[in-house]
NUVO-703950 format. One record per residue (C-alpha): chain; x, y, z negated; residue in one letter. Coordinates in Angstrom, 2 decimals, always signed. Layout:
<pts>
- A,X,Y,Z,a
...
</pts>
This chain:
<pts>
- A,+20.32,+79.43,-71.39,m
- A,+23.11,+82.09,-71.33,p
- A,+26.65,+80.92,-72.00,r
- A,+29.65,+83.19,-72.55,g
- A,+32.39,+84.45,-74.83,w
- A,+30.85,+86.75,-77.44,l
- A,+32.71,+90.05,-77.12,l
- A,+30.42,+92.31,-79.12,d
- A,+27.03,+92.58,-80.83,a
- A,+25.22,+95.91,-80.91,i
- A,+22.01,+96.60,-82.86,p
- A,+19.43,+98.29,-80.62,l
- A,+17.36,+101.27,-81.64,h
- A,+13.76,+100.11,-81.65,g
- A,+14.69,+96.52,-82.53,g
- A,+16.74,+93.54,-81.46,g
- A,+20.39,+92.83,-80.90,l
- A,+22.43,+93.20,-77.70,d
- A,+24.90,+90.34,-77.38,l
- A,+27.73,+91.39,-75.07,v
- A,+29.20,+88.28,-73.48,m
- A,+32.08,+87.62,-71.10,k
- A,+31.29,+85.09,-68.35,t
- A,+34.07,+84.65,-65.83,g
- A,+34.99,+88.18,-64.78,d
- A,+31.58,+89.61,-65.62,r
- A,+30.18,+91.25,-68.72,i
- A,+26.56,+90.24,-69.35,i
- A,+24.09,+91.54,-71.92,h
- A,+21.55,+89.31,-73.60,h
- A,+18.91,+90.67,-75.97,r
- A,+17.92,+88.55,-78.96,v
- A,+15.70,+89.33,-81.94,d
- A,+16.83,+87.10,-84.84,p
- A,+15.74,+89.65,-87.46,g
- A,+17.88,+91.61,-89.91,f
- A,+17.41,+90.79,-93.58,r
- A,+17.42,+93.02,-96.61,g
- A,+17.64,+91.93,-100.25,y
- A,+16.25,+93.88,-103.20,i
- A,+16.47,+93.08,-106.88,k
- A,+13.08,+94.53,-107.89,p
- A,+12.31,+96.93,-110.71,w
- A,+8.62,+96.05,-110.30,v
- A,+6.91,+92.62,-110.08,p
- A,+8.61,+90.77,-107.21,a
- A,+5.42,+89.45,-105.59,e
- A,+3.92,+92.93,-105.69,s
- A,+6.95,+94.46,-103.96,l
- A,+6.90,+91.72,-101.31,a
- A,+3.21,+92.51,-100.58,r
- A,+3.98,+96.23,-100.36,d
- A,+6.78,+95.58,-97.90,l
- A,+4.52,+93.42,-95.75,m
- A,+2.19,+96.40,-95.38,s
- A,+4.93,+98.32,-93.53,s
- A,+4.67,+98.16,-89.75,r
- A,+8.45,+97.70,-89.59,y
- A,+8.57,+94.57,-91.76,v
- A,+7.54,+91.34,-90.10,r
- A,+7.82,+89.18,-93.20,k
- A,+8.78,+89.42,-96.88,a
- A,+9.05,+86.80,-99.60,w
- A,+10.59,+86.06,-103.02,v
- A,+13.63,+83.81,-103.55,e
- A,+15.63,+82.85,-106.61,e
- A,+19.31,+83.81,-106.43,w
- A,+22.07,+83.37,-109.01,l
- A,+23.50,+86.52,-110.60,e
- A,+27.12,+87.44,-111.31,p
- A,+29.41,+87.23,-113.13,p
- A,+29.02,+83.46,-113.79,y
- A,+26.11,+82.61,-111.46,y
- A,+24.32,+80.64,-114.16,r
- A,+21.23,+82.80,-114.49,r
- A,+18.64,+83.04,-111.73,g
- A,+16.85,+86.21,-110.65,a
- A,+13.88,+86.85,-108.36,d
- A,+15.02,+88.64,-105.24,i
- A,+12.70,+90.10,-102.63,v
- A,+13.87,+89.25,-99.12,v
- A,+12.39,+91.03,-96.14,f
- A,+13.06,+90.92,-92.42,e
- A,+12.82,+93.56,-89.75,t
- A,+13.81,+93.60,-86.11,s
- A,+15.41,+97.06,-86.37,d
- A,+18.88,+97.28,-87.94,y
- A,+18.66,+101.04,-88.42,y
- A,+15.26,+100.84,-90.12,v
- A,+16.65,+98.17,-92.46,l
- A,+19.56,+100.40,-93.49,k
- A,+17.18,+103.30,-94.15,k
- A,+14.78,+101.18,-96.19,m
- A,+17.60,+99.83,-98.36,l
- A,+18.96,+103.32,-99.01,s
- A,+15.48,+104.53,-100.05,q
- A,+14.64,+101.56,-102.31,a
- A,+16.20,+102.97,-105.53,p
- A,+14.82,+106.46,-104.94,r
- A,+11.31,+105.06,-104.52,l
- A,+11.65,+102.98,-107.70,g
- A,+11.43,+99.69,-105.80,a
- A,+14.70,+98.15,-106.93,g
- A,+18.42,+97.76,-106.35,e
- A,+19.71,+96.63,-102.93,p
- A,+21.91,+93.54,-103.22,v
- A,+23.76,+91.34,-100.73,n
- A,+24.76,+94.48,-98.85,t
- A,+28.14,+92.86,-98.20,v
- A,+28.78,+91.76,-95.56,p
- A,+27.09,+94.21,-93.20,d
- A,+23.59,+92.98,-92.19,p
- A,+24.83,+92.67,-88.60,l
- A,+27.52,+90.18,-89.65,i
- A,+25.06,+88.19,-91.77,e
- A,+22.64,+88.09,-88.82,t
- A,+25.32,+86.70,-86.49,l
- A,+26.20,+84.13,-89.18,w
- A,+22.56,+83.01,-89.53,r
- A,+22.21,+82.95,-85.74,l
- A,+25.36,+80.83,-85.45,g
- A,+26.82,+83.33,-82.96,a
- A,+30.50,+83.37,-83.90,k
- A,+32.20,+86.43,-82.35,p
- A,+35.13,+85.88,-79.95,s
- A,+33.86,+82.32,-79.35,s
- A,+32.19,+80.57,-76.43,l
- A,+28.50,+80.13,-77.25,i
- A,+25.26,+78.85,-75.73,d
- A,+22.05,+80.61,-76.71,l
- A,+19.11,+78.32,-77.35,e
- A,+15.88,+79.97,-78.52,d
- A,+16.71,+81.65,-81.85,r
- A,+20.00,+79.81,-82.40,r
- A,+23.47,+79.85,-80.86,a
- A,+25.58,+76.77,-80.30,r
- A,+29.35,+77.17,-80.56,i
- A,+31.10,+75.51,-77.63,i
- A,+34.67,+76.71,-78.23,d
- A,+36.10,+78.67,-81.17,d
- A,+39.74,+77.61,-80.88,e
- A,+40.94,+78.77,-77.46,s
- A,+43.34,+81.66,-77.06,n
- A,+42.12,+85.13,-76.13,s
- A,+39.30,+84.76,-73.60,p
- A,+39.33,+88.53,-73.05,f
- A,+41.48,+90.80,-70.92,t
- A,+43.42,+93.10,-73.21,w
- A,+46.11,+95.73,-73.29,a
- A,+48.18,+97.22,-76.10,e
- A,+49.73,+100.68,-75.87,i
- A,+53.04,+100.90,-77.73,i
- A,+54.51,+104.39,-78.08,e
- A,+58.30,+104.46,-77.70,v
- A,+61.04,+107.08,-78.01,y
- A,+64.33,+105.80,-76.65,g
- A,+64.32,+102.20,-77.84,e
- A,+62.17,+102.46,-80.98,i
- A,+58.44,+102.61,-81.66,e
- A,+56.97,+105.93,-82.79,v
- A,+53.49,+106.69,-84.17,p
- A,+51.88,+108.54,-81.23,g
- A,+52.20,+110.04,-77.76,l
- A,+53.27,+113.38,-79.25,e
- A,+56.46,+111.69,-80.49,f
- A,+57.01,+109.34,-77.53,a
- A,+59.07,+109.62,-74.35,s
- A,+57.22,+106.75,-72.72,h
- A,+54.91,+103.85,-73.55,v
- A,+54.97,+100.11,-73.10,i
- A,+51.67,+98.64,-71.91,i
- A,+51.54,+95.02,-73.00,r
- A,+48.77,+92.64,-72.02,g
- A,+47.83,+89.14,-70.95,d
- A,+49.71,+89.75,-67.65,w
- A,+53.02,+90.84,-69.20,g
- A,+54.15,+94.42,-69.80,e
- A,+54.77,+97.70,-67.96,d
- A,+56.84,+100.73,-68.91,r
- A,+55.14,+104.07,-68.24,v
- A,+56.15,+107.70,-68.85,a
- A,+53.80,+109.53,-71.24,v
- A,+52.83,+112.06,-68.55,e
- A,+51.88,+109.27,-66.16,e
- A,+49.73,+107.30,-68.61,l
- A,+46.32,+108.75,-67.56,p
- A,+47.13,+108.03,-63.90,v
- A,+48.30,+104.51,-64.77,y
- A,+45.07,+103.79,-66.62,l
- A,+42.82,+105.16,-63.85,s
- A,+40.69,+102.42,-62.37,g
- A,+41.79,+99.85,-64.95,k
- A,+39.38,+98.23,-67.39,h
- A,+40.14,+95.86,-70.25,y
- A,+37.79,+94.05,-72.58,d
- A,+39.95,+95.10,-75.55,v
- A,+42.36,+98.04,-75.84,l
- A,+44.73,+98.23,-78.82,i
- A,+46.12,+101.73,-79.37,a
- A,+46.65,+104.22,-82.17,s
- A,+43.88,+106.71,-82.88,q
- A,+46.25,+109.58,-82.12,s
- A,+46.97,+108.12,-78.67,t
- A,+43.26,+107.69,-77.91,l
- A,+42.67,+111.28,-79.06,a
- A,+45.55,+112.45,-76.88,s
- A,+44.02,+110.74,-73.84,l
- A,+40.78,+112.60,-74.50,v
- A,+42.65,+115.91,-74.71,s
- A,+44.20,+115.11,-71.33,r
- A,+40.74,+114.70,-69.84,g
- A,+40.58,+110.90,-69.87,y
- A,+37.74,+109.04,-71.57,d
- A,+39.02,+105.88,-73.38,p
- A,+35.54,+104.32,-73.13,s
- A,+36.20,+103.95,-69.39,r
- A,+39.28,+101.88,-70.13,i
- A,+37.80,+99.21,-72.38,s
- A,+34.73,+97.90,-74.15,w
- A,+36.40,+97.45,-77.57,v
- A,+39.08,+99.77,-78.95,r
- A,+41.26,+98.70,-81.90,i
- A,+43.25,+101.20,-83.95,d
- A,+46.79,+99.85,-83.64,r
- A,+48.12,+102.05,-86.44,s
- A,+46.02,+100.18,-89.04,t
- A,+46.16,+96.69,-87.53,a
- A,+48.21,+94.09,-89.37,f
- A,+48.18,+91.71,-86.42,t
- A,+47.86,+91.49,-82.64,g
- A,+45.01,+90.37,-80.41,i
- A,+45.30,+86.66,-81.23,h
- A,+45.35,+87.37,-84.97,g
- A,+42.38,+89.72,-84.64,l
- A,+40.43,+87.03,-82.81,i
- A,+41.26,+84.62,-85.63,m
- A,+39.93,+87.13,-88.20,w
- A,+36.85,+87.73,-86.05,s
- A,+36.00,+84.04,-85.93,r
- A,+36.69,+83.43,-89.62,l
- A,+34.54,+86.36,-90.78,s
- A,+31.83,+86.43,-88.06,y
- A,+32.87,+90.03,-87.45,t
- A,+32.89,+91.49,-83.92,p
- A,+36.31,+92.80,-82.86,l
- A,+34.92,+96.34,-82.68,r
- A,+34.20,+96.26,-86.43,m
- A,+37.74,+95.11,-87.25,l
- A,+39.26,+98.39,-86.08,s
- A,+40.62,+100.02,-89.22,g
- A,+39.31,+97.21,-91.45,a
- A,+41.45,+96.31,-94.45,s
- A,+42.59,+92.75,-95.13,i
- A,+40.57,+92.89,-98.35,g
- A,+37.43,+93.61,-96.34,k
- A,+38.06,+90.60,-94.09,v
- A,+38.63,+88.36,-97.12,l
- A,+35.56,+89.70,-98.96,t
- A,+33.40,+89.10,-95.88,t
- A,+34.51,+85.47,-95.69,i
- A,+33.84,+85.04,-99.43,e
- A,+30.46,+86.78,-99.23,a
- A,+29.30,+84.44,-96.46,l
- A,+30.31,+81.49,-98.65,e
- A,+28.31,+83.10,-101.48,a
- A,+25.27,+83.17,-99.16,r
- A,+25.47,+79.40,-98.79,r
- A,+25.39,+78.98,-102.56,k
- A,+22.73,+81.66,-103.07,k
- A,+25.11,+83.70,-105.19,y
- A,+24.28,+87.41,-105.19,l
- A,+26.96,+89.68,-103.77,a
- A,+26.78,+92.86,-105.85,v
- A,+29.50,+95.46,-105.19,p
- A,+31.05,+96.81,-108.37,g
- A,+29.33,+94.35,-110.74,h
- A,+32.68,+93.91,-112.50,g
- A,+33.60,+91.78,-115.46,r
- A,+34.57,+93.56,-118.65,v
- A,+37.80,+92.25,-120.09,e
- A,+37.17,+91.06,-123.66,p
- A,+39.02,+92.53,-126.63,w
- A,+42.21,+90.64,-127.40,r
- A,+44.97,+91.11,-130.00,p
- A,+48.17,+92.79,-128.87,l
- A,+50.18,+89.60,-129.36,r
- A,+47.97,+87.76,-126.85,e
- A,+48.17,+90.60,-124.33,l
- A,+51.97,+90.64,-124.52,l
- A,+52.07,+86.89,-123.97,r
- A,+49.63,+86.51,-121.10,y
- A,+48.93,+89.91,-119.48,d
- A,+52.03,+89.95,-117.28,r
- A,+52.75,+89.66,-113.59,g
- A,+54.26,+86.73,-111.72,g
- A,+57.79,+85.47,-112.22,a
- A,+60.47,+88.01,-111.26,v
- A,+64.00,+87.88,-112.67,y
- A,+66.32,+90.83,-113.11,s
- A,+69.40,+89.24,-111.51,p
- A,+73.00,+90.12,-112.23,r
- A,+74.40,+92.13,-109.30,p
- A,+77.26,+90.59,-107.41,g
- A,+78.43,+88.05,-104.87,l
- A,+77.37,+84.40,-105.20,y
- A,+78.69,+81.40,-103.27,w
- A,+76.62,+78.34,-102.34,g
- A,+73.04,+79.50,-102.77,i
- A,+69.79,+77.79,-101.76,c
- A,+66.62,+79.84,-101.43,q
- A,+63.61,+77.60,-102.04,i
- A,+60.20,+79.13,-101.26,d
- A,+56.88,+77.67,-102.34,f
- A,+54.33,+77.56,-99.52,n
- A,+51.61,+80.16,-100.25,s
- A,+52.05,+79.55,-103.97,l
- A,+49.45,+81.95,-105.37,y
- A,+46.67,+80.88,-102.97,p
- A,+47.64,+77.24,-103.56,s
- A,+47.36,+77.73,-107.35,i
- A,+43.93,+79.30,-106.89,i
- A,+42.78,+76.44,-104.65,a
- A,+44.23,+73.60,-106.75,k
- A,+43.03,+74.86,-110.13,y
- A,+39.62,+76.15,-109.01,n
- A,+40.34,+79.74,-110.00,i
- A,+37.64,+82.29,-109.21,s
- A,+35.96,+85.11,-111.08,g
- A,+33.05,+82.87,-112.13,e
- A,+35.15,+79.84,-113.16,t
- A,+37.50,+81.53,-115.64,v
- A,+36.24,+81.76,-119.24,d
- A,+32.68,+80.76,-118.28,d
- A,+30.93,+80.57,-121.70,p
- A,+28.34,+78.08,-120.43,s
- A,+30.77,+75.56,-118.95,c
- A,+30.92,+72.08,-120.48,h
- A,+33.89,+70.88,-118.43,d
- A,+36.58,+73.51,-118.96,a
- A,+40.34,+73.05,-119.29,v
- A,+43.00,+75.34,-120.74,r
- A,+45.98,+74.80,-118.44,l
- A,+49.63,+75.07,-119.59,p
- A,+50.99,+78.59,-119.57,g
- A,+47.64,+80.38,-119.57,t
- A,+45.39,+81.70,-122.30,g
- A,+42.18,+81.18,-120.32,h
- A,+39.82,+78.25,-119.75,r
- A,+38.99,+77.15,-116.20,i
- A,+35.67,+75.51,-115.40,c
- A,+35.67,+72.42,-113.18,f
- A,+31.92,+71.74,-113.13,e
- A,+31.54,+73.38,-109.73,r
- A,+33.75,+74.84,-107.03,r
- A,+34.61,+78.54,-107.27,g
- A,+34.03,+80.77,-104.26,i
- A,+37.56,+82.20,-104.11,v
- A,+39.10,+78.77,-104.63,s
- A,+36.98,+77.18,-101.90,q
- A,+37.69,+79.91,-99.34,v
- A,+41.44,+80.01,-99.98,l
- A,+41.77,+76.23,-99.79,e
- A,+40.24,+76.36,-96.30,r
- A,+42.62,+79.14,-95.27,l
- A,+45.70,+77.42,-96.72,v
- A,+44.82,+74.19,-94.86,n
- A,+44.12,+76.07,-91.62,l
- A,+47.45,+77.85,-91.81,r
- A,+49.27,+74.55,-92.42,e
- A,+47.51,+73.07,-89.39,e
- A,+48.58,+76.00,-87.19,l
- A,+52.17,+75.81,-88.48,k
- A,+52.29,+72.10,-87.65,n
- A,+51.09,+72.85,-84.11,k
- A,+53.70,+75.59,-83.88,l
- A,+56.46,+73.12,-84.74,m
- A,+55.18,+70.59,-82.20,e
- A,+54.97,+72.91,-79.17,t
- A,+57.89,+73.92,-76.97,s
- A,+55.98,+76.41,-74.79,d
- A,+57.28,+79.93,-75.68,p
- A,+53.91,+81.57,-74.97,f
- A,+51.99,+79.10,-77.15,m
- A,+54.60,+79.45,-79.89,k
- A,+54.02,+83.21,-79.93,a
- A,+50.23,+82.79,-79.99,v
- A,+50.27,+80.17,-82.77,l
- A,+52.74,+82.21,-84.80,d
- A,+50.48,+85.27,-84.58,e
- A,+47.46,+83.20,-85.63,k
- A,+49.17,+81.66,-88.66,q
- A,+50.64,+85.03,-89.57,s
- A,+47.18,+86.63,-89.52,s
- A,+46.03,+84.05,-92.08,i
- A,+49.20,+84.59,-94.09,k
- A,+48.27,+88.28,-94.45,w
- A,+44.91,+87.31,-95.93,i
- A,+46.57,+84.86,-98.32,l
- A,+49.16,+87.44,-99.36,v
- A,+46.39,+89.93,-100.17,a
- A,+44.21,+87.37,-101.95,s
- A,+46.05,+87.41,-105.29,f
- A,+46.06,+91.19,-105.62,g
- A,+42.44,+91.37,-104.57,y
- A,+41.50,+88.79,-107.19,l
- A,+42.30,+91.35,-109.89,g
- A,+41.13,+94.42,-107.97,y
- A,+38.53,+96.33,-109.99,r
- A,+36.15,+96.45,-106.99,k
- A,+36.54,+92.79,-106.11,s
- A,+33.14,+91.07,-106.05,m
- A,+34.38,+87.54,-106.70,f
- A,+37.45,+88.04,-108.89,g
- A,+38.29,+89.26,-112.37,s
- A,+41.27,+90.48,-114.36,i
- A,+41.15,+87.19,-116.27,m
- A,+41.36,+85.15,-113.05,a
- A,+44.25,+87.31,-111.83,h
- A,+46.03,+86.85,-115.15,e
- A,+45.51,+83.08,-115.03,t
- A,+47.20,+82.80,-111.64,v
- A,+50.18,+84.87,-112.79,a
- A,+50.51,+82.74,-115.93,s
- A,+50.47,+79.52,-113.92,l
- A,+53.03,+80.96,-111.52,d
- A,+55.40,+81.66,-114.42,r
- A,+54.84,+78.13,-115.77,y
- A,+55.50,+76.54,-112.36,i
- A,+58.64,+78.62,-111.78,i
- A,+59.92,+77.71,-115.24,d
- A,+59.26,+74.01,-114.52,t
- A,+61.24,+74.31,-111.28,a
- A,+64.08,+76.10,-113.09,r
- A,+64.37,+73.40,-115.74,r
- A,+64.42,+70.52,-113.26,v
- A,+67.24,+72.02,-111.15,v
- A,+69.27,+72.93,-114.24,e
- A,+69.23,+69.25,-115.16,e
- A,+71.31,+68.72,-111.99,r
- A,+73.98,+71.25,-113.03,d
- A,+72.48,+73.99,-110.87,c
- A,+71.62,+77.50,-112.01,s
- A,+68.80,+79.80,-110.96,v
- A,+70.37,+83.20,-110.35,i
- A,+67.22,+84.97,-109.21,h
- A,+63.46,+84.47,-108.91,v
- A,+61.19,+86.63,-106.79,l
- A,+57.51,+85.63,-107.24,v
- A,+57.54,+82.32,-105.31,d
- A,+61.22,+82.17,-104.29,s
- A,+64.03,+80.64,-106.31,l
- A,+67.69,+81.40,-105.57,f
- A,+69.71,+78.45,-106.82,i
- A,+73.50,+78.16,-107.13,k
- A,+74.40,+74.52,-106.61,h
- A,+77.42,+72.18,-106.40,p
- A,+78.50,+71.21,-102.88,e
- A,+77.38,+67.59,-103.34,e
- A,+73.72,+68.62,-103.83,i
- A,+71.90,+69.77,-100.69,t
- A,+69.11,+72.34,-100.44,c
- A,+66.77,+69.61,-99.23,e
- A,+67.43,+67.59,-102.40,e
- A,+66.67,+70.63,-104.53,l
- A,+63.45,+71.24,-102.64,r
- A,+62.34,+67.64,-103.18,d
- A,+63.14,+67.89,-106.90,l
- A,+61.03,+71.04,-107.22,i
- A,+58.10,+69.61,-105.24,v
- A,+58.15,+66.44,-107.34,g
- A,+58.24,+68.35,-110.63,a
- A,+55.60,+70.98,-109.81,t
- A,+53.27,+69.25,-107.35,g
- A,+53.35,+72.25,-105.00,f
- A,+54.75,+72.26,-101.47,k
- A,+58.00,+74.13,-100.90,a
- A,+60.49,+74.70,-98.11,k
- A,+64.16,+75.57,-97.73,v
- A,+63.90,+79.23,-96.76,e
- A,+67.65,+79.75,-96.50,a
- A,+70.95,+77.98,-97.17,d
- A,+73.53,+80.69,-97.83,y
- A,+77.29,+80.43,-97.66,k
- A,+77.20,+83.52,-99.83,w
- A,+74.55,+85.88,-101.14,l
- A,+75.08,+89.46,-102.27,y
- A,+72.73,+91.30,-104.66,i
- A,+73.51,+95.03,-104.86,p
- A,+73.21,+97.02,-108.06,a
- A,+70.57,+99.62,-108.80,t
- A,+71.50,+103.13,-109.99,k
- A,+71.25,+101.80,-113.55,k
- A,+73.73,+99.02,-112.82,g
- A,+71.16,+96.21,-112.83,l
- A,+70.68,+93.71,-110.01,g
- A,+68.11,+94.86,-107.46,a
- A,+65.17,+92.43,-107.68,a
- A,+64.01,+92.83,-104.08,n
- A,+67.23,+93.74,-102.26,r
- A,+69.73,+91.13,-101.06,y
- A,+71.52,+89.80,-98.00,y
- A,+73.64,+86.81,-97.19,g
- A,+75.40,+84.69,-94.57,a
- A,+73.58,+81.50,-93.56,l
- A,+75.42,+78.21,-93.18,r
- A,+73.62,+77.72,-89.87,s
- A,+74.94,+81.06,-88.60,g
- A,+73.59,+84.58,-88.71,g
- A,+72.51,+86.65,-91.69,v
- A,+69.35,+87.28,-93.68,k
- A,+68.76,+90.84,-94.87,i
- A,+66.00,+91.97,-97.24,k
- A,+65.20,+95.29,-98.87,g
- A,+68.47,+97.13,-98.15,v
- A,+68.66,+100.08,-95.74,m
- A,+69.16,+97.87,-92.68,a
- A,+65.76,+96.28,-93.39,a
- A,+63.79,+99.45,-94.13,r
- A,+61.49,+100.95,-91.49,k
- A,+62.30,+104.54,-92.49,d
- A,+66.05,+104.11,-91.96,t
- A,+67.33,+105.87,-88.81,p
- A,+68.68,+103.36,-86.25,p
- A,+72.26,+104.75,-86.45,i
- A,+72.42,+103.91,-90.17,v
- A,+70.64,+100.58,-89.74,r
- A,+73.06,+99.62,-86.94,e
- A,+76.09,+100.52,-89.05,a
- A,+75.01,+98.48,-92.07,q
- A,+73.97,+95.51,-89.92,e
- A,+77.36,+95.49,-88.19,e
- A,+79.15,+95.69,-91.54,a
- A,+77.14,+92.79,-92.96,i
- A,+77.73,+90.72,-89.81,k
- A,+81.45,+91.36,-90.24,t
- A,+81.26,+89.94,-93.77,l
- A,+79.24,+86.93,-92.54,s
- A,+82.42,+85.51,-90.96,r
- A,+83.81,+84.79,-94.44,a
- A,+83.81,+81.14,-95.54,d
- A,+85.64,+81.65,-98.83,d
- A,+86.27,+84.42,-101.40,p
- A,+89.75,+85.32,-100.12,e
- A,+88.54,+85.79,-96.55,t
- A,+85.62,+87.78,-97.86,f
- A,+88.01,+90.19,-99.61,k
- A,+89.93,+90.69,-96.37,e
- A,+86.79,+91.23,-94.30,l
- A,+85.37,+93.63,-96.87,l
- A,+87.96,+96.24,-95.87,r
- A,+86.99,+95.70,-92.24,e
- A,+83.31,+96.10,-93.12,a
- A,+83.97,+99.43,-94.83,h
- A,+85.99,+100.37,-91.75,g
- A,+82.82,+99.85,-89.68,v
- A,+81.05,+102.43,-91.86,i
- A,+84.01,+104.78,-91.39,d
- A,+83.73,+104.45,-87.60,e
- A,+80.04,+105.33,-87.67,y
- A,+80.82,+108.29,-89.93,s
- A,+83.17,+109.59,-87.24,e
- A,+80.48,+109.15,-84.57,k
- A,+78.08,+111.24,-86.63,i
- A,+80.69,+113.94,-87.29,r
- A,+81.55,+114.16,-83.57,r
- A,+77.87,+114.45,-82.63,g
- A,+78.26,+111.32,-80.53,d
- A,+74.87,+109.76,-81.35,v
- A,+72.01,+109.10,-78.94,e
- A,+68.88,+111.03,-80.03,p
- A,+66.69,+107.96,-80.56,w
- A,+69.20,+106.59,-83.08,k
- A,+68.59,+109.61,-85.32,l
- A,+64.81,+109.17,-85.52,v
- A,+63.21,+108.67,-88.93,i
- A,+59.69,+107.26,-89.22,r
- A,+57.85,+108.02,-92.39,r
- A,+54.37,+107.78,-93.85,r
- A,+52.88,+109.98,-96.57,i
- A,+49.81,+109.15,-98.59,s
- A,+48.82,+112.61,-99.86,k
- A,+49.82,+115.29,-97.37,p
- A,+50.63,+118.66,-98.83,s
- A,+50.56,+121.80,-96.74,r
- A,+53.29,+123.49,-98.77,k
- A,+56.28,+123.79,-96.41,p
- A,+58.65,+123.98,-99.39,s
- A,+58.08,+120.31,-100.26,t
- A,+59.19,+117.25,-98.31,q
- A,+55.58,+116.07,-98.21,s
- A,+54.58,+119.48,-96.90,g
- A,+57.27,+119.43,-94.20,s
- A,+56.10,+115.99,-93.10,l
- A,+52.47,+117.07,-93.13,a
- A,+53.30,+119.78,-90.62,m
- A,+54.31,+117.04,-88.16,l
- A,+51.18,+114.94,-88.55,m
- A,+49.01,+114.29,-85.51,v
- A,+45.26,+114.24,-86.14,g
- A,+44.50,+111.98,-89.09,q
- A,+47.62,+109.82,-88.68,a
- A,+49.70,+109.99,-91.85,l
- A,+52.90,+109.06,-90.07,e
- A,+55.53,+111.07,-88.23,a
- A,+58.71,+110.50,-86.23,a
- A,+61.33,+113.20,-86.53,y
- A,+65.02,+114.08,-86.43,i
- A,+66.60,+116.11,-89.21,v
- A,+68.00,+119.26,-87.65,g
- A,+70.33,+121.95,-89.00,p
- A,+69.26,+123.24,-92.38,g
- A,+67.41,+119.93,-92.92,r
- A,+64.57,+121.13,-90.73,r
- A,+62.32,+118.29,-89.55,l
- A,+62.09,+118.28,-85.76,i
- A,+59.44,+116.20,-83.92,p
- A,+61.21,+113.86,-81.50,t
- A,+59.93,+115.46,-78.29,r
- A,+61.07,+118.90,-79.48,e
- A,+64.61,+117.79,-80.23,y
- A,+67.21,+119.88,-78.37,s
- A,+70.43,+118.08,-79.32,g
- A,+71.54,+119.49,-82.68,s
- A,+71.20,+117.55,-85.92,y
- A,+72.20,+117.90,-89.59,d
- A,+75.37,+115.83,-89.69,r
- A,+75.78,+116.05,-93.46,e
- A,+72.29,+114.61,-93.98,y
- A,+72.99,+111.55,-91.82,y
- A,+76.39,+111.10,-93.44,l
- A,+74.66,+111.00,-96.84,e
- A,+72.32,+108.26,-95.60,l
- A,+75.31,+106.33,-94.27,l
- A,+77.04,+106.59,-97.64,e
- A,+73.87,+105.21,-99.28,n
- A,+74.18,+102.23,-96.93,a
- A,+77.85,+101.86,-97.86,r
- A,+76.93,+101.71,-101.56,r
- A,+74.89,+98.58,-100.82,e
- A,+78.12,+96.80,-99.78,l
- A,+80.52,+95.25,-102.29,p
- A,+83.40,+97.51,-103.36,v
- A,+86.88,+96.37,-102.20,p
- A,+89.08,+95.16,-105.04,g
- A,+86.27,+94.77,-107.56,e
- A,+87.27,+91.35,-108.91,a
- A,+84.08,+90.69,-110.89,r
- A,+82.22,+90.26,-107.63,l
- A,+84.12,+87.13,-106.77,f
</pts>
C-alpha cells in the first residue's frame, strides 16, 4: 500500500497513469489504471452508440447516463459515457466523434486527467495512501512537502523579467536564499535537484542556450512570469482543483476557478459545455440604463481631506454571490417556483436549489476567513508568511470570480448574474452611505467595496464599521484610519477614482495608484515621490501641512538636481513595462519595446538613453536621457498638492 505526497500524475502511452510520489527523500512511481472517461452527447440513438463503442478494443466499458443540460439544468439528456485505460486514445476518440457523426463531446472541462484524479480521490500535493482503485487522503493541509527553489532575476536592487536584463539572481527556497551572478548560475545549479522549480520561461530558455538542461534541475517547472502566487499558494490551488502543479504553470486564475466549479458540476450531474452561453433577452433602453451598470464607484472631488476612515467590505462580491445564491442557472430561471427579486436588481434569483458558483465561492470565502484567523493567531514569522500566501492565493480567485461570472466564455455564469451582483453592490453601498450620513458623516469616495468616510472626531472608525455591518449584514473591516487623505486631480480636473494617498493615525502612509505605487515607474521617481509624501505625513493639522508642502516640493527639486547632474545609480533608472500586442515598427513605442523582448515574454527592462533610445539594462553604458526622467519627475510632482492653493484645505 504505497504512501506518499502526490507530486505529479502522468498518463502513460499504452494505458494507465503514473503517480509520482515523494516519500522521504525519494521519488517513487506507482502505476494505477483507474480509467479515463469520455462523455458524448449523441446524434444517434444513445444505446446504439454505447454498443458501437464497446466493440472498440480500446474501450473497456460504455453506458448511458442522464445528465442535466445548461443553461438552467432542468432538462435531462442521455449522455454516452465510455472508459478507456489510455488517456491519449480517449483524447483522439473525442476529437473524432463529431467528424464521424457520433455526437458532441461534453464534460471536456476539466481535463480528463484531473477528473480521473478526482474520481480516484488522489488529491495532488497531498499525502495519500493507495488502496486498490481508490486513494485515501492522509494530509492535505501541511505546508509544502516538496523541495523547491525560485529564481528571481535582479538588476541592482529591483526585479527584472529575465536573465538578459539581470546582473544577478536570487535563489530562494525552503532553506533560505542565495545571491548568484548570472554567469555563475549554471555552475550553481550543477548537481542540485528540486521537486519544484519556479522560474520565468525566458530564464529556463536561457539556461538551455547555455548548455544546461532544466529537466535535470527539477521534476516540475512553474513559469514564474505568469504565476500570481508562490509555492504555498500554488499548492493551495493544486489541492482545491485536483490539478497537478505541472499543469498550473501558465494557468489563468479563471481556469483554476472553472476547474473547481466543473468538479462541483460533476457531483450534481450538470453538463459542462464550453461556450454554451446564455443569450441576454431583449430589454427596453430605460431598463438597461437602470440596471446594466458596474459596481459602485464615485467620482470624488479632488483635494485634501482631514479625518477619513476607509471601511472595506470583506470579499464583498463573492460574499454577495454566496449569500444570495447567484449563479448562471439561478438568475431568471423560467421554471423556478421559489424566486425572489432582491432590492436594487431587475432580475429574479431562484432559491429552490444551490447554484454552482454560489456554492463554490461560499467554500472559498469561508476557507480564506479560516486562514486569516490562523494568521492573526500565530506569532511565528515563517508561518505568518505561509498563511498569508495561502489566503492571498484564494483572494486572487475571489477577485477574479466576479469578472468571470460575466465573461462570455464562462460555463457557469451569465451577463444577467454579473449584472445582479453589480446591482446588489450598488444597493449595499448606498445603504452603508445612508447609515453613516445619519451620524453626521459624509462619504467622500467609494471604490467598489471601499468607502472613504469623513467623520467627526468623536466617532471612531470602529463605530462606523459596526454601523455598516449592522445595516448591510456583510462583514467589513477598518482598512485605514487617515489623519489626512489626498485625492489628486485628473487632466480634466476631476478627482482620480483609483489614485490616492494619506497619512495613517497609527504612523506611516498608504499610497495607491499614483506614480510611487506603479510598477512601471523608475525607482528614482518612485523614491522621490515616496519621500515627498512621507514628508507631508508629519502634518497633524492644515497649517503644518501647508508648511511641509513647501518642503515636500523641495524634495522633488533635490531629485531633479540629482538627475541633471547625472548622479543616479543605473538600477534606479530602470523601467519595467509589458506590452500586449508587440509591433515590429521601430518608430512606435510598442515597436521599440518589442525589439527588447526575450523569447515570448512580453515584458522588458530598460533605461531611456540619449535621444529616448531604449537600452536593455545589461547594455547600459552610463548615459541617460535626463530630460525624459525630469518629465517623469514632474508628473510625480503634479500628484502632490500645490502650495498656496487654499481650496485644498
